[in-house]
N, C-alpha and C positions, 0 to 999 in steps of 0.2 A: 504494500500500500504506500503510495507516494506521501512523503511528509507534508507537502503543500496542500493536501486535501483538507487539513484543518483550517488553513487560511481561506480556502475556497468556501468551506462551510460557514465560517464567520461572516464572509462577505455576502453569502447567498443563503440566508436562513430558511427561506420558504421551501425550497426543494428538500432540504434536510428534514424539516418538520413533516412535510407530506410523506416522505419516505418512511419515517418511523410511525406515522399514523397508519399507513398501509401495512407495514410489518406487524404492528400491534393488532390490527383488526384480523389479519390473517392468522396470527397466533391464537387469538381468542376463539375464532371460529374453529380452528383445528383442535384446541383444547376441549371445546364442547363436543366435538365429534369423536374424540379418542376413547377407546375402551379402557376400563380399569381392570387389571388382572393381578394375580399373585406373581406368576412367572411368565416370561414371554413365551408365545407359541414358537416351538422350534421343530424343524424337521431333523429327526435323529435317524440315521440309517441303521435301525435295528428292526429285525423282522422276527415275528413269532409264528411258529408252526404248531398247530394243535391237531392231534390225531387221536381217535377214540376207537377202542375195540372192547366193548363191554364184556366183563368177565375175565379178561386176560390178566395174568399176574405181572408184576413189575419186571421180572426176569424175562418173561415172554415178550413184553413190550420192548425191552432192550434188544433182544436177539432178532425179533421179527420186524421191528419198526425203526427204533432209534438208530441202530448201527447202519442200517441200509440208507436211511435218509442222510445221516452224517457223512457216509462215504460218497453219496451223490453230491454233497455240497462241497467236497474237496476241489471240484473243478471250477467253482465260482471264485472270481477274483475279488480281492479287497476284504476278505473276512478277517476279523480281529480275534473273536472268540466264538465258540459254539458251546452252549450250555444246555443240557438236557435234564429234565426231571421226569421220572417214570414212576407212576403209581398204578393202582388197580384200574386197568382198562384205559388209562390216559397216558399220552406222551406229549409233553410240552417242551418244545425245542426253541431256544432263543438264539438267533444268529446276529451277532453284533459286528457291524462293518466299520471300517475306518471312516472317519468323518467326511473325507473327500468324496466318498461314494454317494452318488445321487440316490435318494430314498426310493423313488419309483423304479429305478434300474435295479436296486437291491431286491425289491419285492419281485420284480419280473424274473430275475436270475434264480431266486430261490424257488419260485413257482415252476420254472422250466426244469430245474434239477429234480424236483419231486415228480413231475410228470414223466420224466425219463425212467424213474425207478418204480412208478406206480404198479406196473405189472408184477414186480417182485414182492410187493407187499401183500399181506393177507387179503383174500377176496372179501371177507366180511368187514374189513376195516373201513370205517366211514372216511369219505374223501377228506384228506388233510386240509385244514383251514389255514391259509397263508394270509397274514395281514401285517401291516407296519405297526410299530409301537407308537401309540398316541400318548404324549405326555399330558394331554388334557383328558385322559380317559379314566381318571379317578374321581370318586364322588366329591362334590363340593357341599352337598347337603344330605343329611340322612334323617328321615322322619320315622316315627313309629305310629301305627294306627291300632286302635282298639274300639270295639263297639259292643254296646249292651244288647243290641237287637239282631246282630248277625253272628252266625257261628264262624268258625275259622275258615271253612271252605268258601262260604259266601263272601266273607270279607276279603279273602285272597282274590276271588274272581272280580270283586268290585275294584280292587287295586289294579289287577291286570287289565281290566276292560275299561271301565268308566274313568277312573282316576288316571290310568296310564295314557288314555287317549287325550285327556285334557292337558296333562303335563307335556306330552310330546308335541302338542300343537304350539307350545310357547316358544317364541323365537330364542334360539341359543341353547335349548335343551337337546343334548346329544343322545342320551339314553335314560331310561327309567327302569331300574332293576328292583325286583322284589326279593326280600330275604326272609326265609321262614314261611310261615303260613302252611296252607294245605292245597293240594291239587286234586281236582275231582278225577276219579278213575272207576271204571267198571271192573270189579275184581271177580275172577272166576277161580275160586279156591277148590282145587281138585281133591277128591277123596282117594288116597292111595290104595285102599282096599278094593274099591270099585275098579280102579285101573288094573290092579293085579287080576281081578276076576275076569275082566274083559280082555286082558292081555293087550292093552293099548298103552300109549305113552302120552305124556303131557305135550310133547312136540307135535304129535299127530293131531291131538285135539286143537291145539293152537293154530296149526296150518289149515285144518279143515274149517275152523271158524273164520279165519282170515279170508278163505276162498269164498265163503258164503256171505258174510257180512260186509258187503261192499257195493258201491255204486260205480258202474263202469259204462264206457261208451260201447254202443252196439252197431256203430256204423251209420249209414245213411240210406234212405229209401225214397222212392218217388211214388206217392199214392194220390189218386184223384187229381192228377195234373199238377201237383205241388210237391216240393221237396221237404222231407222231414228227417230230422236226426233221430237216431235210435238210442235210447238210454235204458240200461238195465239197472233197476232199483231193487237191490236185494238187502235192504237195511231195515232194521227195526229201531224204535225210538226209546225203549225202556229196558231196564235190566230184567224185568219179569218176562217181557217178550223174547229177550235174548235167551233166557233160561228154557223157554218152551221150544226153542228152535231145534229142529232135527238135524243131526249131522251124520254123514256117511263116513265110516272109518275106512282105513286103507285096505282092509280085507273084505270090504263090501257090506259089513253089518251097519245097521242104522240105530242110532240112540238119540234120546233127548239130552240136551246139555245138562239140565238140572238133575239127570239121573246119576251123573258122575261128579258133579260139582255144586257148590253153593255160589249162586250168582247174586252179587249185591252192588248197589250204586253207592260207592264209598269214596275214600280218598287214598291217594298213593302212599306207600310207605314213606314216612317222613325221613328226609336225609339232611334237613337243615332246620334251624329254629332261631327265633329272636326273642329276647326278653328285655324288658325295661324295668329296672329295679326289682328283678325277680318275677315279674308278671309276664306271661306269654303275650306277645304282640306280633304284628306283621310289620317287618322293616321295609323301608322304601328309600332307595339311593338315587340321587339325581346327579347325572354326569353332564358337564358342560361340553358343548360342541366346540371344535376348533375355530378360532377366529372371533369368539364372542367374549365379553367381559363377565367376570364372576358376579359383579354387583348387579348388572342388568338381568342376568339369568336368575339370581336370587330374588330380586324384586318381583319378577314375573311369576316365579313359583310361589312366593309367599302371598301374592295377591290372589292367585288361583286357589290356594288352600284356604284363604280367608273366606272366599265366596263359597267354597265347598262346605265349610263349617256351618255357614248360614243355611245352606240347602239341606245338609244332613246333620242336625244338631245332636244326634246320638253318637256321632263319631268323636273319639278323643285322639287328637293329632298332636304329637309332641316332637319338638326338634331335638334330636339326640346328638347330632354332630353338625358342625358347620366349619368350613374353612374360609368363611367370608369375613368374620370378625378380625382376624389378623390382617387381611387385605385392607379393610377399612382403617384399622389402626395405623398401618404402615402409610397409607395415603394421607390420612389426617396429620400424622406426625411429620411427614415430609412437607406438607403445606404449611404447617406451623413453623417448621425450620426456615422456610423461605421468608415468612413474615418476621420471624425473630432475627434472621440474618440482616434483613433490610433495616429493622429498627436499631440493631446494634451498630450497623455501619453509620446510620444517621447520628446515633449518639456519639460514636467515636469522633466523627468529623466535627460535630458541634463542640465537644469538649476540647478538642485541639485547636480549632480555628475560631471558635466563639463568634461565628457569623451565620445567621440563619439563612441568608441567601446562598452561601456556599453549601450549606447543608441540604437545601432543596435541590441544588444541581446534582449532588451525589445521590440523593434519595430516588431520583427518577432512573438512575442507571440500572438498578437491579431489575425492576419490572420490565424495562425496555431491553434488557439482555435475555431474561428468562422467557418472556412471552413469545418473541419471534422463534425461540428454540422449539416451541410446540409445533409451529408450522413445519419446521424441518423434520421433526420426529414423525408427524402425521404423513408427510410426503414420502418418508422412507418406510412407512408401514409399521412404525413402532407403536407401542401402547404405554399407558401409565401403569407400570409394573414395578416390582421391587427393585429391578436393576436400573431402570431409567430414573425412578424417584431417588434412588441412592445417588445416582450421578448428579442430579440437580441439587440434592442436599449438600453434596461435596463442594460444588462450585459456587454455592451461595456467597461465601466470603471472597472467592476469587474474582467473580464478575464485577464486584465494586472496587477491586484493587486499582484497576486502571483509572477509573474516575477519581478515586482518592488521590492517586499520584498526580493526575492532571490538575485537579483543583488546588492541591497543596502547592504545586509549583506556580500556578497562577497567583495564588494568595501571596506567595513570597515576592513575586514581581510587583504586585500591587503595593506591598509595603515599601518597596524601593522608590515609589513615587510615580509610577506609570499609571496611565488611564486603564480602565477595565478592558477596553478594546485592544490597546497596545500590549497590555500584560498578557491577554489571552493569545494574541498572535505570537509574541516572543516566547512565552512559556510553552505553547504547543509545539513550536518549532524546535525548542531546546530539548524537550522531553520525548519528542516523537520517536526517535530511534530506540530509546529504552523501552517505551510502551510497546512498540511493534515487536521488538526482540523478545520481551517477556511473554507476550501473548503467543507468539509462534513457538516459543519453547514449551509453553503449557500444552499447546496443540500437539507438539512433537512428543510430549509425555503421554497424553491421553489416547491419541489415535492408535498407537501400536497395540493397545489392549484389545482393539476391535479385530485384530488379526491373530490373536493367540491361538495356538493349536489346542486340540482336545475339547472335552465337554465344556470346560470353563470358558474356552474361546467362544463357543456358541452363546453362552450367557452374556459375555462381555462385548459382543458386537454392538448391542444397543447402548451399553455403558460408554464405550469409547466415542462413538459418533455423537451421542447426546452431550457429553462433557465438552468435546471439541467444538461442537456447534455453539454451545452457550458461551464459551470463551471467545470464539470468533465474533459473536454478536456484541460481547462486551467491548471488544476492540473497536467495532464500528461506533458504539456509543461514545467511547472515550475519545476517538479521533474526530468524530463529526458533531455529536450533540453536546458533549460537555464543554468544549471550547466555545461553541456558538452560544450556549446558554450563559456561560460565564461572561462573555463579552457584553451581553445585553442585560443581565440581571445583577451582576455584582456592582458594588460601589467602592470608590476609593476610600481608604480609611481617613478619618479626620486628621490624624497625625501620622506622618510617614516615619515611624520609628521601628526599625528592625530589631525587635526584642528576641532574645534567645532564652528558651526555658532553662531552668537550673539543671534539669537532668541532662540536657545536651552538653552543658559545660562540664559536668562530671564525666560524661561519656568521652568527651574530647581529651580529657586528661588521661583516661585509660587508653585511648587510641594512640596518643603520643608515646605513652610508656611502651606499648606493644611494638610500635615502629622503631623505638630506640633499642629495644631488646628483642630483635626479630628471631634470633636463634632460640631463646627461651620460649617465646610464644609458639613457634612452629613445633618445637619439641613437645611442649605440653599438649598441643592440639593433636599431635600424632599419637602420643601415649594414650590420650583419652579415646581416640578412635580405635586403636588396637585393643585397649582394655574392653571396650564395648563389643568388639567383634568376638572376643573370648567369651564375654557374657552372653552374647547372642546364641552361641553354640549350645549353651546350657539351657536355653529357653525351651519349654515344651512346645510341641507343634501339633496342630489339628487341622482338619479340612474345613469344616464349618462349625462354629460354636453351637452348642445345643440351644434350642429355643426356650423361651420362658413364657409360654402362653398358658391358656387355661384348659388344655385338653391333653390327655395322655392315654396310653393303651396298655393293657395287660394281655399277653398271649399265653394261653394254656394249651399244652400238647400232651395228651394222655398216651398211655402205652398202646402199641399196636394191638388191634383186636378189640379195643374198647368200642362200645356201642353208643348211639346217640344219647340214650338216657343216662349213661355214665358221664358223658361230657356235660350234659345239662346239670346233673347233680354236682359235679365238680365246679362248674361255673357259679352255681348258687352258693356253694361253700366259700369260694373266693369272693363273691360279692358281699357276703355277710362280713368277711374280714375287712374288705375295703371300705365298707360303709362306716366302720368304726373310726376311720381316719377323719380328722376334723375338716380337711380341705376337700373331701370328696362330696360332690353334690348329687350326681346322677351317674348311674351305671347302665350302659346299653351293651348287651351281650349278643353277638352274632356267632352262631355255631354252625359249622359246615357250609358256610357261604358268605358272600358279601366281600366288599373291598373298602369299607369305611376307613379313612385315614391312610390309605395305601400310598406307597412311595411313587411320586410322579415320574421318577427316572427309571425305575426298574420294572420289569414285567411282573405280572401277578404270578405268584408261585402256585403250582398245582396243588400243593398241600393245603392251601388256604380253604379249599372246598372239601376237606376231609372231615368226616363226622367226629373225629377225635380231636379236632382243633376248635378252640373257642377264643374269640377276640373280644375282650371287654374294653369298651371305649368309655373313659371317665371324663365327666365334666367337673373341673376343679373350681375352686374359688378364684375370682378374677385377681390378677396380679396386684392391683391397687388395694385389695382388701387383705393381703397376706402378711402385712407388716414386714416386708423384706425377705420372706421365705421364698426361695427359688423353686421352680418346678423340679429341678434335679434333687433337691433335698426331700421333697415330697416323694419322688420316685424311689429314693433310698429307703424311706420309711415303708413304702408299699412292698418293696422286696423283702424287708425284714418281717413284715406282717404275713406275707404269703409263704415264708420259709417253712411253716408248719405243715403245708400241704405235701402229702406223700404220694409217690407214684405219678407225678406230673412234672413236666418241664415248664418253667415260668420265665417269661421274658417281659420286661417292663420298659416302655418307651415307645414313642411314635416312630413308624418307619420313616427313614430319611432324616431323622433328628437324633443326634447322639448315636449314630450307627455303630454297631459292634465291629471289633477287629476280626476279620474273617481270614483264617488260614486254610488253604486248600492243599490237601495231599492227594496226589493222583498216582495211578498205577494200574496195570492190566491184571495183575495177580491179586484178586480180591482178598484172599486170606492173608497174604503178607501185608497188604494195605491196612486191613482192619486191625491186625495185631500191632502194627507200628502206631496206628492212630490212637489206640488205647494207651500205649506208652506215652505218647505226646500229651494226651489228655491228662494223664496222672501228673506229669511234670508241670503242666499249665496250672493245675489247681493249687500248686504250691507257691505260685507267684503272689505276693501280698498286694493288696490294694486294687484288685480287679473284681469285676462283677461275676455273674454266672458264666460257667463254661459249658457249652452244649455242643454235642457232636452228632452228626448224621450217621455215625457208625452204630452198629449193634441195634438198629431199629428192626428187630425181627418180630414178625407176626405169626400167630398160629395158622396153619393151613390144613385142609383135608386133601391129602394127595391120593390120586387114583392111578394105580399102576396096572395097565392092561396085561393080561396073560396072552402073549401074542399067538401061541399055539392054539389055545382054546378059542380065542377070538377069530382066528383065521378059519378054524374048523366050523364055527357057527356063522361065519359071514358077517362079523361085527368089526367095524373099523373104529379107530381112536376118535375120529371126528364125530362119528355117530354117538359114541359114549359122551363126548364133551357136549354135544348139542342136547342130548337127553337130560343131562344134569343141569345145564344152563337154563333151559326152559322150565324145568321142574323147580328150580330154586329161586331164580330171579326173573324168569319170564324171557320171552323172545326179544330180539333186537327191536328197538322202537319202530323202525321203518317197516318191520314185518308184522306188527300188531294190527288186529282188527280195530276199527274205529266206530264209535257211535256218533252219528252226525246230528248235531243239535242246531238251533237257530244261528248262534254266533260263534260256535266252537265245535271242535271235535274232541270227544272224550275217548281216550285209549281203553281198550279191553285187554286186561292183563291176565293171562292164564298161567297158573303155577300151583304147586302144592300148598295146602293150608299151613299156617304157621307151625303148628305142633309137629306136622310131618317133616318139615324142613329142619327141625331141631333134633330129629331122631335118626341116628346113623344106621340103625337096623332097617328102618323104612327105606332109606336111601340105597342100602345094599340090595333090596328086593325090587328096585325100580325096573320095569321092563325096558329092554333096549332092543330096537329093531334089528333082526338078523335075516340071513338069507332064507331060513326055513321057519320064520316067525319070531316073535319077541322072546327074549331070554332074560333071566334075572341078571342084574348088573354084577352080583357077587360071583356068578358063574364064569365071567370073562375078565374080571379085574379084582384087585385087592385095594381096599380102602384103609388108609392109615392117617393118624393125626401126626403132622409134621410141622415144620416151620420154614419160613422164607422171608426175604427182605420186604419190609413194608414200603420202602421207597428207595429208588436207585437214582443217584445223581451222577452226571458225567460232565466233564469239563475238557473242552478241546479233544474230543473223541477218546477220552480215557475215563475209566471209573474214578470217581473222586469222593473224598470225604471232607465235608466242610466242618471246621471247628470254629465256633463263634465265641468271642470273649467280650462280654459286656464292658463298656467303658464306664467305670464308676468313679473312683477317687483319682485315678491316674489318667494322663492324657494319652492320645492315640500313639504319639511318637514314643513315649515312655514304655507303653505296652509293647510296641514293636521291638524296641531295643531289648526288653527283657525276654521276649519270645525268641528272638534270634540267637540268644546266648544258650538256649537249652541244648543239652548234649544230644538229645534224640533228633534234633533238627540239623545239627552240625554233621551228624553221621547217619545219613539216610540209607536204607537198604537198597540193593540193586533193583532198579526198575521203578522206584518210588520217587516222585518229583514233588517239589514244594513251590507254591505260588501264593500270591496275595491278591484278593479282590476287594471290592467295596471302597470305603473311604480311604483306606491306606493306599490303594492303587491310585485313586483320584488325587490324593494329597501329593504324591510324587509327580503326577502329571501337572498338577497346579503349580508346584514349585518350578518345574521346567518351563512352563508357559510364562509365568511371571518373570522368571530370569531372562528369557528371550525378550519379553516386552520391555524390561528395564534396560537391557543392553541396547536394544533398538532405539529406545527413547534417548539414551545418552548419546548415541551416534547421531540421531536426528537433531538433538539440541546443539551438538558441536557444529554440525554442518550449517544449521540456521545462523548460529553466532558468527561463523566464519564469513558467511555471505553478507551479514548485516554490518559486522565490524571491519570486514576486509582485512582480517588479521588471523594468522594461524596459531599464534602463541597465546594471546590474551583470553580467547575462549577457554583455554585450559585453566586460567585463573578463576573464571566464573564457575567452571565445573567442580572446583574444590569445595564449593558450597554443598554439593551433594554429600560429600564425606562428612561435613559438619552437621548434617541433619540426623545422621545415624545414631550418635550417642544419646541424644534426647529420646529418640523413639525406642531404643533398646532399654534404656533405664526406665522409661515409663511403663513398658510391658513388664519388666522385672519387678518393679515396685508394686504394681497392681496385681501381680500374679496371673497375668493374661498369657494365653498361648499365641504362638506365631501361626496365624491362620489366614484364610482368604481375606476377611475384612482388614486385618492388620497389614497384609501385603498391598491391598488397595490404598491404605493410608500411606505406605511407603512410596508408592508410585506418585501419589499426589504431592508428597513432600519434595520429590525431585523437582517438580515444577515450581513450587513455592520458594524453595531454597535458592534455586537458580535465579528466580525473579529478584530476590534481595541482592544477590551478587551482581546482577546486570545493572541495577540502579546505581550501585557504587562505582563499578568499573567504567560505566558509560560516562559518568560525570567526571571521573578522573581524566579520561581521555579528552573530554570537552574542555576542562580547565587547562590542560597542558597545551591543547591544539589551538583553542580559540582565545583563551584569556592569557596565555603566555606565562603561566605559573610554573615554578619548578616542581619536581616530583613530590617532595615532602609537602609543600603548600597545597598542591593539587589534591593529594590524598586527604589532608586535613579538611580542606574546603568541601570535598565530596562527603566526608563523614558528617560535617556540619549541616550540609544542605539536604542530604538524602537520609539522615537518621530518622527524621520525623515521619516522612511517608512510609519508610520501612516499618517503623513501630506501629503506625496507624493501621496499615494493612494487616500486620500480624495480629493486632488486637481484634480487628474486625473478623479475621478468619478464625483465630483461636477462640474468641468469645462465643462465636456461633456454635462451636463444638462442645462447650462446657456443659450445656444441658444434656447433650447426648452422652458425654462421658460420665455424667452423674446418673444416667438412666432415667431421666425425667420425661423423655419423649418416646412413647410407644414401647415396643419390646426392645430392651437395650442389648440383647444377646448378640446381635449381628453388628449393630452400629457402634457399640461401646468400644471394642478393641480398635476399630478404625479411628474413632475420636481420640482415644488415648495416644495412639501413635502420632496422629497429626499434632495434638497439643504438645506432646513431649518433643517431637521433632521441630516444631515451630519455635519453641523456647530456645533449644540449643542452636538451631540454624540462625536465628535472629541475633542472639548474643554473640555467637562465634563468628558469624559473617561480618558483623560490624567491627570486630576486633582482628580477625585472622585474615579476611580477604585482602585488606590493604597490605598486610605483610606479604602474602603470597604474590600480590601484584608487584611488589617491589623486587622480590626474588626473580620473578619471570622477566621483569624489565632489565634486571642486572644480567640475566642470562642472555637476553636478546642483544644487549650492548656488547657482551663478550663475544658473541657469535659474529656481530658486525665488525668488531675490531679485528678478529681473526681473519674475516673475509677481506678486510682492507689490507691487512698485512700480507 
């Protein structure tokens, strides 16, 4: 930007005013149109594959499905990790691609790979479902419904039909999922003794019923000169009519269905349940669609439910969970920061300059810098989310800095006797290079974060562009509007007396001492920097600090083989223990289903829908009513309270917050792997200061194994597949797509044929089941042996190898401390042959984050240097300015150490910001030293002292404006302090050290660099 643009703006105020009016209107319109979200919508190239084969064991799913699909995926380019979870009849495979892979291309490649291997997969396997992972696919609201006038099945159908249709019609609602409740089903409970007498099988009855109870097309005919379609209607409408239906068996005999079975209009066997404070309810999860804001969706849903309450007063609708309140809190806190930052900047200017006109000039800088930024954000497709609001909160103090520097310089010229017009012209020209240089160095710091690699880079795209845009608009305000307003609004002081504050005189004494004792000053600064580097290595590190909101979760996992009623009973025991805690207000339990509070980054685990898993969502006392008690303290109390529960694994904490350290052991030999995993688990439990240690090893469930006698089976013409089909239909019913259906007005009700409950629990009855053979049915025990055995309840695979995940809850120690302690274990330093070790989750993300921020910082430093070289036309003195980066580190590290904070993502954001601020202070000093020597003819010492005198006040003013805005955040007074507090602590500590040390050390470094340049020139002349 040309320096003379300020002079042009002063001479031509009308175009400048119109320009900012247009930008402000554009920004306000964009702000009104922007969506409010928690996290930005991102395209992450992660693809999930779900395959279902009802009745298959995890081992069968691994052999027949997972390995074949994984092998087919090896030909796909760009895969980072393949993770498979295999449970009863389900295979869930997550394919994580490198971030440069286009998402749609990743989905197409996975789908093509599966289509190539589909012929090798079991014929009865349902077609695998391939879809991309949606980060917006987790519930934002969860409600519970209860009714005094409707039973469980009627209420569930009301939720599925009427309420579901109403909510899905709301703009922005992506899905409505029911949890718990009951599903209507026609149950055909077969009498095994009648089956034995008739020598028929459950599969035969089911297939005959499916062939009769159906509505099918019969073709087309032409009668009476017109064309008619032919429709075969072979359906009945009630369970009684179905029971009276005659069936033809495979051997030609005819029976009535109710002669061999009890037919009832009932409900399906429950596989999930929802409870609110121990009372059975029907759960309802609302999922936001991609591209819409959480607040807009929540408002629409709440309005619809309010009208529903009026229409159905017997319904009791309770909000059990919402992720909206933290979004509102973050939004309101960020807006409050903007206003506080503006007020503080106004206060600082007024206290230093004691001129209300100058204060007004600075006061307009912040809104006119922030508001046009909304237009840029909207144009780039950004939303008002945690990342962009954090960016705006950070630059609140920065965007007024340029205006403060400009107005302070103009005021100094006014005190020398110039008119406001002349003072504005001269001051703007004098300070122009420094303002442009500082602004572009800030842009050079922020913008590289938009190009960081890894998942963190996807989040920080919006951070980098938003911050850079706001800083650029602040430059436009400082170079166009501030000088123009000063020229026409300011007035010359009554007395042209250049007063110097007392603190400036004391500072100049210290600066002269440092310049006379350069070696001591440089040595002390170096020792301070090195000492803080040593201290930085000792700091704990973490990925993202745990949140301190009003919701948490308890996950209970019972032993394999547990039934739904066992899980419900255990969940109720846990609820009674949790209800005794003072800060627990409400407990919502989802058993065998649901994804309330799920992690938006990770795919939903298959085990979440297991009947032996219960997730209890707790609503806690709001943070403002806890008297300083953090959520992590409450969670520790909950762990202690639940320690009395026996035979259950307990995990406390929300997914995605305070994530556990996950150690992955992999290997092909499952026995060696499990044996070594048990040894590692024993050693882990001896580490002090950690939470619960859970392992996916040794999850063995009871099984009824059927071993065919191949000789007898071959002699009687019985195959293994026939045995499996007979048992499957008799115990759980046929595949869903093979079931007969009862066609009602608005739905189809499945007809499930199987043995009655008592028969399915009697092994002697199962042994006598007839199995179709070549010469007629034979008893199962004649061709096979039935034994009670065991098998894995769940198999997990990582990168095409069997793996065991060992999770360590983060309790009193940080993630980095746990990792250091884990890696020193002897069992991990000496792994058996064929066993590998890896780390996933937050520990892996933390390493990627450190690498990404390291690259961003180095890129920022290089960009700052290049910008300074171009502006100063000098290769050496930019090095002087960059020493300010070193001077910001001691304060930041000391602040983290004294407050006990970890080195995490927010603290790294603070370090990046410090790079720009510290450089800014240094530029203001060095720029005026160069001006004083080049244009005023001062010698080096006088020029440095003059620069210290004239630039100390704007440096202190901008530091106070910036640091003061962060004080409420550092004290935890604005919103949830868990994420912003470490960032504010780093910024405040770094500001103090960089400001104090820059004012004292930068002139010393300048003198050393200048001596070096003189020596080089003398050697060149010689």
